[in-house]
py3Dmol code that shows the C-alpha trace and the ligand (Angstrom):
import py3Dmol

protein = """\
ATOM      1  CA  MET A   1      15.367  -7.612   0.088  1.00  0.00           C
ATOM      2  CA  ASP A   2      11.534  -6.888   1.018  1.00  0.00           C
ATOM      3  CA  LYS A   3       9.432  -9.919   1.573  1.00  0.00           C
ATOM      4  CA  LEU A   4       6.012 -10.980   2.497  1.00  0.00           C
ATOM      5  CA  ILE A   5       5.349 -14.092   4.344  1.00  0.00           C
ATOM      6  CA  HIS A   6       1.886 -16.015   4.719  1.00  0.00           C
ATOM      7  CA  GLY A   7       1.091 -18.705   6.977  1.00  0.00           C
ATOM      8  CA  THR A   8      -1.523 -20.207   9.165  1.00  0.00           C
ATOM      9  CA  ALA A   9      -1.761 -21.175  12.982  1.00  0.00           C
ATOM     10  CA  ALA A  10      -4.321 -23.016  15.428  1.00  0.00           C
ATOM     11  CA  GLY A  11      -4.907 -25.878  12.864  1.00  0.00           C
ATOM     12  CA  GLY A  12      -5.837 -23.374  10.057  1.00  0.00           C
ATOM     13  CA  THR A  13      -8.352 -20.960  12.078  1.00  0.00           C
ATOM     14  CA  VAL A  14      -5.892 -18.282  12.290  1.00  0.00           C
ATOM     15  CA  ARG A  15      -4.288 -16.518   9.073  1.00  0.00           C
ATOM     16  CA  VAL A  16      -0.971 -14.769   9.661  1.00  0.00           C
ATOM     17  CA  LEU A  17       0.860 -12.543   7.434  1.00  0.00           C
ATOM     18  CA  ALA A  18       3.767 -10.298   7.824  1.00  0.00           C
ATOM     19  CA  THR A  19       5.978  -8.220   5.636  1.00  0.00           C
ATOM     20  CA  VAL A  20       9.078  -5.851   5.565  1.00  0.00           C
ATOM     21  CA  THR A  21       8.713  -2.882   2.956  1.00  0.00           C
ATOM     22  CA  THR A  22      11.668  -0.637   4.173  1.00  0.00           C
ATOM     23  CA  ASP A  23      13.102  -0.431   0.417  1.00  0.00           C
ATOM     24  CA  THR A  24       9.713  -0.397  -1.126  1.00  0.00           C
ATOM     25  CA  LEU A  25       8.524   2.678   0.852  1.00  0.00           C
ATOM     26  CA  ASP A  26      12.023   4.145   0.227  1.00  0.00           C
ATOM     27  CA  GLU A  27      11.264   3.859  -3.451  1.00  0.00           C
ATOM     28  CA  ALA A  28       7.857   5.687  -3.204  1.00  0.00           C
ATOM     29  CA  ILE A  29       9.126   8.434  -1.051  1.00  0.00           C
ATOM     30  CA  ARG A  30      12.010   9.143  -3.322  1.00  0.00           C
ATOM     31  CA  ARG A  31       9.664   9.203  -6.337  1.00  0.00           C
ATOM     32  CA  HIS A  32       6.999  11.408  -4.594  1.00  0.00           C
ATOM     33  CA  GLU A  33       9.182  13.498  -2.434  1.00  0.00           C
ATOM     34  CA  THR A  34       6.826  13.222   0.430  1.00  0.00           C
ATOM     35  CA  SER A  35       7.197  14.909   3.757  1.00  0.00           C
ATOM     36  CA  PRO A  36       8.070  12.989   6.819  1.00  0.00           C
ATOM     37  CA  THR A  37       4.367  12.429   8.414  1.00  0.00           C
ATOM     38  CA  VAL A  38       3.121  11.854   4.588  1.00  0.00           C
ATOM     39  CA  SER A  39       5.898   9.310   4.124  1.00  0.00           C
ATOM     40  CA  ALA A  40       4.647   7.431   7.233  1.00  0.00           C
ATOM     41  CA  ALA A  41       0.970   7.610   6.112  1.00  0.00           C
ATOM     42  CA  LEU A  42       1.964   6.273   2.622  1.00  0.00           C
ATOM     43  CA  GLY A  43       3.968   3.502   4.000  1.00  0.00           C
ATOM     44  CA  ARG A  44       1.379   2.187   6.449  1.00  0.00           C
ATOM     45  CA  MET A  45      -1.045   2.365   3.654  1.00  0.00           C
ATOM     46  CA  MET A  46       1.001   0.546   1.192  1.00  0.00           C
ATOM     47  CA  THR A  47       2.085  -2.082   3.749  1.00  0.00           C
ATOM     48  CA  GLY A  48      -1.520  -2.819   4.746  1.00  0.00           C
ATOM     49  CA  THR A  49      -2.718  -2.955   1.256  1.00  0.00           C
ATOM     50  CA  LEU A  50       0.161  -5.604   0.464  1.00  0.00           C
ATOM     51  CA  LEU A  51      -0.859  -7.757   3.391  1.00  0.00           C
ATOM     52  CA  LEU A  52      -4.368  -7.558   2.693  1.00  0.00           C
ATOM     53  CA  ALA A  53      -4.021  -8.344  -1.047  1.00  0.00           C
ATOM     54  CA  ALA A  54      -2.032 -11.405   0.012  1.00  0.00           C
ATOM     55  CA  THR A  55      -5.026 -12.782   1.773  1.00  0.00           C
ATOM     56  CA  LEU A  56      -7.498 -12.881  -1.147  1.00  0.00           C
ATOM     57  CA  LYS A  57      -7.830 -15.386  -3.667  1.00  0.00           C
ATOM     58  CA  ASP A  58      -9.247 -15.079  -7.164  1.00  0.00           C
ATOM     59  CA  PHE A  59      -8.514 -11.576  -7.712  1.00  0.00           C
ATOM     60  CA  ASP A  60      -5.925  -9.456  -9.764  1.00  0.00           C
ATOM     61  CA  ARG A  61      -5.655  -6.060  -7.892  1.00  0.00           C
ATOM     62  CA  LEU A  62      -6.562  -4.662  -4.608  1.00  0.00           C
ATOM     63  CA  THR A  63      -6.606  -0.832  -3.861  1.00  0.00           C
ATOM     64  CA  ALA A  64      -7.111   0.746  -0.607  1.00  0.00           C
ATOM     65  CA  LYS A  65      -8.061   4.437  -0.816  1.00  0.00           C
ATOM     66  CA  ILE A  66      -8.611   7.165   1.919  1.00  0.00           C
ATOM     67  CA  ASP A  67     -10.673  10.194   0.813  1.00  0.00           C
ATOM     68  CA  CYS A  68     -10.167  12.729   3.696  1.00  0.00           C
ATOM     69  CA  ASP A  69     -10.251  16.226   4.538  1.00  0.00           C
ATOM     70  CA  GLY A  70      -6.842  16.461   6.203  1.00  0.00           C
ATOM     71  CA  PRO A  71      -3.831  18.084   4.625  1.00  0.00           C
ATOM     72  CA  ILE A  72      -2.649  14.938   2.753  1.00  0.00           C
ATOM     73  CA  GLY A  73      -5.963  15.319   0.954  1.00  0.00           C
ATOM     74  CA  GLY A  74      -6.096  11.544   0.058  1.00  0.00           C
ATOM     75  CA  ILE A  75      -4.024   8.328  -0.360  1.00  0.00           C
ATOM     76  CA  THR A  76      -4.377   5.602  -2.614  1.00  0.00           C
ATOM     77  CA  ALA A  77      -2.194   2.268  -2.583  1.00  0.00           C
ATOM     78  CA  GLU A  78      -2.702  -0.734  -4.889  1.00  0.00           C
ATOM     79  CA  ALA A  79      -1.042  -4.192  -4.848  1.00  0.00           C
ATOM     80  CA  ASN A  80      -1.389  -7.386  -6.745  1.00  0.00           C
ATOM     81  CA  ALA A  81      -1.068 -11.139  -5.700  1.00  0.00           C
ATOM     82  CA  ALA A  82       2.483 -10.937  -6.719  1.00  0.00           C
ATOM     83  CA  CYS A  83       3.322  -8.378  -3.986  1.00  0.00           C
ATOM     84  CA  GLU A  84       3.810  -5.551  -6.450  1.00  0.00           C
ATOM     85  CA  VAL A  85       2.702  -2.333  -4.853  1.00  0.00           C
ATOM     86  CA  ARG A  86       2.213   1.309  -5.733  1.00  0.00           C
ATOM     87  CA  GLY A  87       0.896   4.359  -3.985  1.00  0.00           C
ATOM     88  CA  TYR A  88       0.551   8.194  -4.084  1.00  0.00           C
ATOM     89  CA  VAL A  89      -0.973  10.839  -2.046  1.00  0.00           C
ATOM     90  CA  LYS A  90      -2.764  13.865  -3.099  1.00  0.00           C
ATOM     91  CA  ASN A  91      -0.638  16.413  -1.310  1.00  0.00           C
ATOM     92  CA  PRO A  92       2.914  14.921  -0.783  1.00  0.00           C
ATOM     93  CA  ILE A  93       4.390  17.971   1.143  1.00  0.00           C
ATOM     94  CA  ALA A  94       1.658  18.330   3.646  1.00  0.00           C
ATOM     95  CA  GLU A  95       3.075  18.400   7.118  1.00  0.00           C
ATOM     96  CA  VAL A  96       1.759  18.514  10.650  1.00  0.00           C
ATOM     97  CA  PRO A  97       3.570  18.790  13.899  1.00  0.00           C
ATOM     98  CA  PRO A  98       4.559  15.451  15.573  1.00  0.00           C
ATOM     99  CA  LYS A  99       2.545  14.186  18.694  1.00  0.00           C
ATOM    100  CA  PRO A 100       3.799  15.065  22.325  1.00  0.00           C
ATOM    101  CA  ASN A 101       5.676  11.540  22.228  1.00  0.00           C
ATOM    102  CA  GLY A 102       7.479  12.672  19.137  1.00  0.00           C
ATOM    103  CA  LYS A 103       5.708   9.999  16.947  1.00  0.00           C
ATOM    104  CA  PHE A 104       4.186  11.148  13.518  1.00  0.00           C
ATOM    105  CA  ASP A 105       0.684  12.473  13.813  1.00  0.00           C
ATOM    106  CA  VAL A 106      -0.680  10.568  11.001  1.00  0.00           C
ATOM    107  CA  SER A 107      -4.317  10.864  12.230  1.00  0.00           C
ATOM    108  CA  ARG A 108      -3.939  14.531  12.104  1.00  0.00           C
ATOM    109  CA  VAL A 109      -2.499  14.701   8.453  1.00  0.00           C
ATOM    110  CA  VAL A 110      -5.321  12.499   7.506  1.00  0.00           C
ATOM    111  CA  GLY A 111      -8.031  13.771   9.324  1.00  0.00           C
ATOM    112  CA  LYS A 112     -11.696  12.530   8.883  1.00  0.00           C
ATOM    113  CA  GLY A 113     -13.402  10.929   5.723  1.00  0.00           C
ATOM    114  CA  MET A 114     -13.811   7.434   4.277  1.00  0.00           C
ATOM    115  CA  PHE A 115     -11.811   4.194   3.832  1.00  0.00           C
ATOM    116  CA  HIS A 116     -12.348   2.142   0.877  1.00  0.00           C
ATOM    117  CA  ILE A 117     -11.179  -1.267  -0.214  1.00  0.00           C
ATOM    118  CA  ILE A 118     -11.710  -2.110  -4.047  1.00  0.00           C
ATOM    119  CA  ARG A 119     -10.977  -5.388  -5.320  1.00  0.00           C
ATOM    120  CA  GLU A 120     -10.874  -6.132  -9.022  1.00  0.00           C
ATOM    121  CA  SER A 121     -10.619  -9.458 -10.903  1.00  0.00           C
ATOM    122  CA  GLY A 122     -10.655 -10.848 -14.308  1.00  0.00           C
ATOM    123  CA  PHE A 123      -8.877  -8.251 -16.321  1.00  0.00           C
ATOM    124  CA  ALA A 124      -5.590  -9.721 -16.652  1.00  0.00           C
ATOM    125  CA  ILE A 125      -7.600 -12.439 -18.685  1.00  0.00           C
ATOM    126  CA  GLY A 126      -9.486  -9.954 -20.505  1.00  0.00           C
ATOM    127  CA  LEU A 127     -12.682 -10.205 -18.501  1.00  0.00           C
ATOM    128  CA  HIS A 128     -14.498  -7.141 -17.344  1.00  0.00           C
ATOM    129  CA  ARG A 129     -16.146  -7.791 -13.912  1.00  0.00           C
ATOM    130  CA  GLU A 130     -17.650  -5.190 -11.773  1.00  0.00           C
ATOM    131  CA  PRO A 131     -15.160  -4.548  -8.992  1.00  0.00           C
ATOM    132  CA  TYR A 132     -16.023  -5.163  -5.460  1.00  0.00           C
ATOM    133  CA  ILE A 133     -15.970  -2.029  -3.178  1.00  0.00           C
ATOM    134  CA  GLY A 134     -16.215  -1.913   0.653  1.00  0.00           C
ATOM    135  CA  SER A 135     -16.193   1.383   2.610  1.00  0.00           C
ATOM    136  CA  VAL A 136     -16.321   2.437   6.152  1.00  0.00           C
ATOM    137  CA  PRO A 137     -15.666   5.881   7.790  1.00  0.00           C
ATOM    138  CA  ILE A 138     -12.145   6.453   8.980  1.00  0.00           C
ATOM    139  CA  THR A 139     -12.294   6.002  12.611  1.00  0.00           C
ATOM    140  CA  SER A 140      -8.639   6.590  13.751  1.00  0.00           C
ATOM    141  CA  GLY A 141      -6.799   7.927  10.744  1.00  0.00           C
ATOM    142  CA  GLU A 142      -3.579   5.864  12.202  1.00  0.00           C
ATOM    143  CA  ILE A 143      -4.482   3.652   9.343  1.00  0.00           C
ATOM    144  CA  ALA A 144      -3.636   0.012  10.991  1.00  0.00           C
ATOM    145  CA  GLU A 145      -6.698   0.561  13.246  1.00  0.00           C
ATOM    146  CA  ASP A 146      -8.439   1.691  10.035  1.00  0.00           C
ATOM    147  CA  PHE A 147      -7.635  -1.635   8.269  1.00  0.00           C
ATOM    148  CA  ALA A 148      -8.769  -3.556  11.348  1.00  0.00           C
ATOM    149  CA  TYR A 149     -12.192  -1.647  11.437  1.00  0.00           C
ATOM    150  CA  TYR A 150     -13.007  -2.261   7.964  1.00  0.00           C
ATOM    151  CA  LEU A 151     -12.127  -5.862   8.062  1.00  0.00           C
ATOM    152  CA  ALA A 152     -14.169  -6.321  11.001  1.00  0.00           C
ATOM    153  CA  LYS A 153     -17.132  -4.147   9.741  1.00  0.00           C
ATOM    154  CA  SER A 154     -17.051  -4.821   6.274  1.00  0.00           C
ATOM    155  CA  GLU A 155     -15.658  -8.257   5.890  1.00  0.00           C
ATOM    156  CA  GLN A 156     -16.771  -9.600   9.532  1.00  0.00           C
ATOM    157  CA  ILE A 157     -13.175 -11.062  10.084  1.00  0.00           C
ATOM    158  CA  PRO A 158     -11.649  -9.980  13.384  1.00  0.00           C
ATOM    159  CA  SER A 159      -8.029  -8.984  12.535  1.00  0.00           C
ATOM    160  CA  ALA A 160      -5.066  -7.497  14.398  1.00  0.00           C
ATOM    161  CA  VAL A 161      -3.202  -5.104  12.238  1.00  0.00           C
ATOM    162  CA  LEU A 162       0.284  -3.709  12.815  1.00  0.00           C
ATOM    163  CA  LEU A 163       1.743  -1.092  10.631  1.00  0.00           C
ATOM    164  CA  GLY A 164       4.990   0.801  11.157  1.00  0.00           C
ATOM    165  CA  VAL A 165       7.366   3.387   9.600  1.00  0.00           C
ATOM    166  CA  LEU A 166      10.543   4.729  11.103  1.00  0.00           C
ATOM    167  CA  LEU A 167      12.490   7.381   9.072  1.00  0.00           C
ATOM    168  CA  GLN A 168      15.817   8.794   9.480  1.00  0.00           C
ATOM    169  CA  ASN A 169      17.715  11.946   8.738  1.00  0.00           C
ATOM    170  CA  LYS A 170      20.273  10.286   6.154  1.00  0.00           C
ATOM    171  CA  GLU A 171      19.895   8.176   3.105  1.00  0.00           C
ATOM    172  CA  PRO A 172      18.295   5.748   2.936  1.00  0.00           C
ATOM    173  CA  PHE A 173      15.402   7.927   4.678  1.00  0.00           C
ATOM    174  CA  VAL A 174      13.379   4.816   5.582  1.00  0.00           C
ATOM    175  CA  ALA A 175      14.987   3.129   8.017  1.00  0.00           C
ATOM    176  CA  ALA A 176      12.317   0.514   8.822  1.00  0.00           C
ATOM    177  CA  SER A 177       8.697  -0.181   7.331  1.00  0.00           C
ATOM    178  CA  GLY A 178       6.617  -3.206   7.663  1.00  0.00           C
ATOM    179  CA  GLY A 179       3.690  -5.030   9.307  1.00  0.00           C
ATOM    180  CA  VAL A 180       1.750  -7.823  10.448  1.00  0.00           C
ATOM    181  CA  LEU A 181      -1.815  -9.022   9.879  1.00  0.00           C
ATOM    182  CA  VAL A 182      -3.484 -11.707  11.971  1.00  0.00           C
ATOM    183  CA  GLN A 183      -6.970 -12.682  11.027  1.00  0.00           C
ATOM    184  CA  MET A 184      -9.241 -15.035  13.048  1.00  0.00           C
ATOM    185  CA  LEU A 185     -11.138 -17.292  10.692  1.00  0.00           C
ATOM    186  CA  PRO A 186     -14.492 -19.030  11.369  1.00  0.00           C
ATOM    187  CA  GLY A 187     -13.574 -21.852  14.213  1.00  0.00           C
ATOM    188  CA  ALA A 188     -10.804 -20.006  15.826  1.00  0.00           C
ATOM    189  CA  ASN A 189     -11.107 -20.695  19.709  1.00  0.00           C
ATOM    190  CA  GLU A 190     -11.506 -18.090  22.367  1.00  0.00           C
ATOM    191  CA  HIS A 191      -8.368 -19.419  24.107  1.00  0.00           C
ATOM    192  CA  ILE A 192      -6.203 -19.016  21.021  1.00  0.00           C
ATOM    193  CA  ILE A 193      -7.748 -15.491  20.346  1.00  0.00           C
ATOM    194  CA  THR A 194      -6.879 -14.379  23.764  1.00  0.00           C
ATOM    195  CA  MET A 195      -3.443 -15.654  23.592  1.00  0.00           C
ATOM    196  CA  ILE A 196      -2.847 -13.999  20.554  1.00  0.00           C
ATOM    197  CA  GLU A 197      -4.315 -10.612  21.491  1.00  0.00           C
ATOM    198  CA  ASP A 198      -2.035 -10.775  24.450  1.00  0.00           C
ATOM    199  CA  SER A 199       1.085 -11.928  22.378  1.00  0.00           C
ATOM    200  CA  ILE A 200       0.517  -9.062  19.879  1.00  0.00           C
ATOM    201  CA  THR A 201      -0.188  -6.475  22.678  1.00  0.00           C
ATOM    202  CA  ASN A 202       3.214  -7.239  24.264  1.00  0.00           C
ATOM    203  CA  ALA A 203       5.097  -7.587  21.065  1.00  0.00           C
ATOM    204  CA  PRO A 204       7.979  -5.270  20.637  1.00  0.00           C
ATOM    205  CA  HIS A 205       7.609  -2.751  17.831  1.00  0.00           C
ATOM    206  CA  VAL A 206       7.660  -3.789  14.433  1.00  0.00           C
ATOM    207  CA  THR A 207       9.887  -1.100  13.274  1.00  0.00           C
ATOM    208  CA  GLU A 208      12.432  -1.628  16.103  1.00  0.00           C
ATOM    209  CA  ALA A 209      12.456  -5.182  15.158  1.00  0.00           C
ATOM    210  CA  ILE A 210      13.012  -4.444  11.509  1.00  0.00           C
ATOM    211  CA  ARG A 211      15.885  -1.757  12.381  1.00  0.00           C
ATOM    212  CA  SER A 212      17.696  -4.649  14.413  1.00  0.00           C
ATOM    213  CA  GLY A 213      17.681  -6.767  11.347  1.00  0.00           C
ATOM    214  CA  ALA A 214      14.281  -8.570  11.601  1.00  0.00           C
ATOM    215  CA  GLU A 215      12.916 -10.304   8.350  1.00  0.00           C
ATOM    216  CA  ALA A 216       9.148 -11.083   7.751  1.00  0.00           C
ATOM    217  CA  ILE A 217       9.237 -14.310   9.462  1.00  0.00           C
ATOM    218  CA  ASP A 218      10.875 -12.893  12.718  1.00  0.00           C
ATOM    219  CA  LEU A 219       8.122 -10.433  12.736  1.00  0.00           C
ATOM    220  CA  LEU A 220       5.499 -13.189  12.875  1.00  0.00           C
ATOM    221  CA  ARG A 221       7.497 -15.012  15.697  1.00  0.00           C
ATOM    222  CA  LEU A 222       7.497 -11.683  17.704  1.00  0.00           C
ATOM    223  CA  ALA A 223       3.834 -11.356  17.132  1.00  0.00           C
ATOM    224  CA  LEU A 224       2.691 -14.886  17.759  1.00  0.00           C
ATOM    225  CA  GLY A 225       5.055 -15.423  20.695  1.00  0.00           C
ATOM    226  CA  VAL A 226       4.651 -19.087  21.727  1.00  0.00           C
ATOM    227  CA  ILE A 227       1.996 -19.913  19.251  1.00  0.00           C
ATOM    228  CA  ASP A 228       3.211 -22.261  16.538  1.00  0.00           C
ATOM    229  CA  PHE A 229       2.668 -21.478  12.835  1.00  0.00           C
ATOM    230  CA  ASP A 230       3.073 -22.853   9.519  1.00  0.00           C
ATOM    231  CA  VAL A 231       4.656 -20.962   6.496  1.00  0.00           C
ATOM    232  CA  LEU A 232       2.539 -21.390   3.325  1.00  0.00           C
ATOM    233  CA  ASP A 233       4.576 -19.178   1.205  1.00  0.00           C
ATOM    234  CA  GLU A 234       7.019 -16.147   0.881  1.00  0.00           C
ATOM    235  CA  LYS A 235       7.182 -13.629  -2.038  1.00  0.00           C
ATOM    236  CA  PRO A 236       9.524 -10.641  -2.595  1.00  0.00           C
ATOM    237  CA  VAL A 237       7.815  -7.408  -2.256  1.00  0.00           C
ATOM    238  CA  ALA A 238       8.862  -4.532  -4.657  1.00  0.00           C
ATOM    239  CA  PHE A 239       7.508  -0.984  -5.715  1.00  0.00           C
ATOM    240  CA  ARG A 240       6.287  -1.493  -9.036  1.00  0.00           C
ATOM    241  CA  CYS A 241       4.111   0.659 -11.544  1.00  0.00           C
ATOM    242  CA  SER A 242       2.419  -0.727 -14.702  1.00  0.00           C
ATOM    243  CA  CYS A 243       3.038   2.578 -16.527  1.00  0.00           C
ATOM    244  CA  SER A 244       5.260   2.714 -19.645  1.00  0.00           C
ATOM    245  CA  ILE A 245       6.206   4.942 -22.554  1.00  0.00           C
ATOM    246  CA  ASP A 246       3.769   2.686 -24.725  1.00  0.00           C
ATOM    247  CA  ARG A 247       0.813   3.527 -22.326  1.00  0.00           C
ATOM    248  CA  ALA A 248       1.825   7.193 -22.556  1.00  0.00           C
ATOM    249  CA  PHE A 249       1.797   7.166 -26.300  1.00  0.00           C
ATOM    250  CA  THR A 250      -1.467   5.538 -26.164  1.00  0.00           C
ATOM    251  CA  MET A 251      -2.989   8.475 -23.886  1.00  0.00           C
ATOM    252  CA  ILE A 252      -1.606  11.092 -26.279  1.00  0.00           C
ATOM    253  CA  ALA A 253      -3.222   9.177 -29.193  1.00  0.00           C
ATOM    254  CA  SER A 254      -6.552   9.032 -27.380  1.00  0.00           C
ATOM    255  CA  LEU A 255      -6.487  12.867 -27.316  1.00  0.00           C
ATOM    256  CA  GLY A 256      -7.137  12.637 -31.199  1.00  0.00           C
ATOM    257  CA  ARG A 257      -5.778  13.810 -34.279  1.00  0.00           C
ATOM    258  CA  ALA A 258      -6.670  17.610 -33.981  1.00  0.00           C
ATOM    259  CA  GLU A 259      -5.233  17.905 -30.264  1.00  0.00           C
ATOM    260  CA  VAL A 260      -2.116  16.023 -31.187  1.00  0.00           C
ATOM    261  CA  LEU A 261      -1.717  18.507 -34.332  1.00  0.00           C
ATOM    262  CA  SER A 262      -2.266  21.443 -32.161  1.00  0.00           C
ATOM    263  CA  ILE A 263       0.369  20.177 -29.560  1.00  0.00           C
ATOM    264  CA  LEU A 264       2.812  19.909 -32.540  1.00  0.00           C
ATOM    265  CA  ALA A 265       2.074  23.324 -33.877  1.00  0.00           C
ATOM    266  CA  GLU A 266       2.380  25.080 -30.454  1.00  0.00           C
ATOM    267  CA  GLN A 267       5.225  23.100 -28.881  1.00  0.00           C
ATOM    268  CA  SER A 268       8.116  20.972 -29.777  1.00  0.00           C
ATOM    269  CA  GLY A 269       6.810  18.276 -27.394  1.00  0.00           C
ATOM    270  CA  THR A 270       4.899  17.300 -24.227  1.00  0.00           C
ATOM    271  CA  SER A 271       5.262  15.161 -21.452  1.00  0.00           C
ATOM    272  CA  ILE A 272       2.967  12.947 -19.388  1.00  0.00           C
ATOM    273  CA  THR A 273       3.669  12.092 -15.600  1.00  0.00           C
ATOM    274  CA  CYS A 274       2.224   9.032 -14.009  1.00  0.00           C
ATOM    275  CA  GLY A 275       0.194   9.889 -10.953  1.00  0.00           C
ATOM    276  CA  PHE A 276       1.022   6.558  -9.223  1.00  0.00           C
ATOM    277  CA  CYS A 277       4.716   6.668  -9.420  1.00  0.00           C
ATOM    278  CA  ASN A 278       5.784  10.070 -10.630  1.00  0.00           C
ATOM    279  CA  GLU A 279       7.697   8.870 -13.672  1.00  0.00           C
ATOM    280  CA  LYS A 280       7.658  11.561 -16.358  1.00  0.00           C
ATOM    281  CA  TYR A 281       7.768  10.555 -19.897  1.00  0.00           C
ATOM    282  CA  LYS A 282       8.846  12.966 -22.592  1.00  0.00           C
ATOM    283  CA  ILE A 283       7.358  12.919 -25.662  1.00  0.00           C
ATOM    284  CA  ASP A 284       9.327  14.878 -28.249  1.00  0.00           C
ATOM    285  CA  LYS A 285       8.322  16.126 -31.860  1.00  0.00           C
ATOM    286  CA  GLY A 286       9.385  12.833 -33.612  1.00  0.00           C
ATOM    287  CA  ASP A 287       7.103  10.930 -31.347  1.00  0.00           C
ATOM    288  CA  LEU A 288       4.227  13.110 -31.813  1.00  0.00           C
ATOM    289  CA  GLU A 289       4.625  12.497 -35.626  1.00  0.00           C
ATOM    290  CA  GLU A 290       4.821   8.937 -35.238  1.00  0.00           C
ATOM    291  CA  ILE A 291       1.629   8.844 -33.074  1.00  0.00           C
ATOM    292  CA  LEU A 292      -0.263  10.988 -35.836  1.00  0.00           C
ATOM    293  CA  ARG A 293       0.848   8.372 -38.301  1.00  0.00           C
ATOM    294  CA  ASN A 294      -0.917   5.722 -36.164  1.00  0.00           C
ATOM    295  CA  ILE A 295      -4.312   7.411 -35.569  1.00  0.00           C
TER     296      ILE A 295
END
"""
ligand_1 = """\
1
ZN
Zn 3.655 4.646 -12.992
"""
view = py3Dmol.view(width=600, height=400)
view.addModel(protein, "pdb")
view.setStyle({"model": 0}, {"cartoon": {"style": "trace"}})
view.addModel(ligand_1, "xyz")
view.setStyle({"model": 1}, {"stick": {}})
view.zoomTo()
view.show()
């Protein structure tokens, strides 16, 4: 089962997180039927969003969004504090040739544009607060670097971000997916920062480690090397969408009586597809009649 682990090191001056998202990404790419390079981009984005969501207190939901001019068209991922994540891209079947070294050319499928982080709070308890939005230009398009650049620039938190996706030509198509986030908080000393930078630079690839059976805690051990850390908590991670047949009914009802009557007159039913998870809700004649009785 996919998990996310949250801990601290160097007397609380370094925040460390790691997650394995192999099954979570597999569910996302099965739902959206994404091309290999798009799958890699979506996986990195969902993993980065989960890691960042786990660092924030007093909020309900964190969304990372890329608006870009590359073939993918745009990527959106959303996670909550319970480590539930969902995500989608604008053009799931976009594809570009791999890099000369055989790796997915994620920066090419993304192109240029903007990287946004949106934090929302309060709605779970019925409060409507203005969301906090931070935006930076896309600097690399490889996504891990874009999360790191956003954190340094917009939140002034020097961070190391490792995100990786490994696919295979048989089911399950995701062989490994996961990531590590290390953040230097105020008070982190130069010596520790240098040690961590060296350790992360020399750490084995996240995806290779996951494929060999590494769990979230093992990824942290690999990234931090000789540096000790304390685990604060560990949570299961899952792809989960908040859509439901009831919400689909509400959406149809919001079209208004005249529109629902015209759907009934022209067709025997209709359907609504959730953009976030691609779930299709069929609304038949009986459902439409029931919706009409309630509006
Ligand atoms: Zn959905």
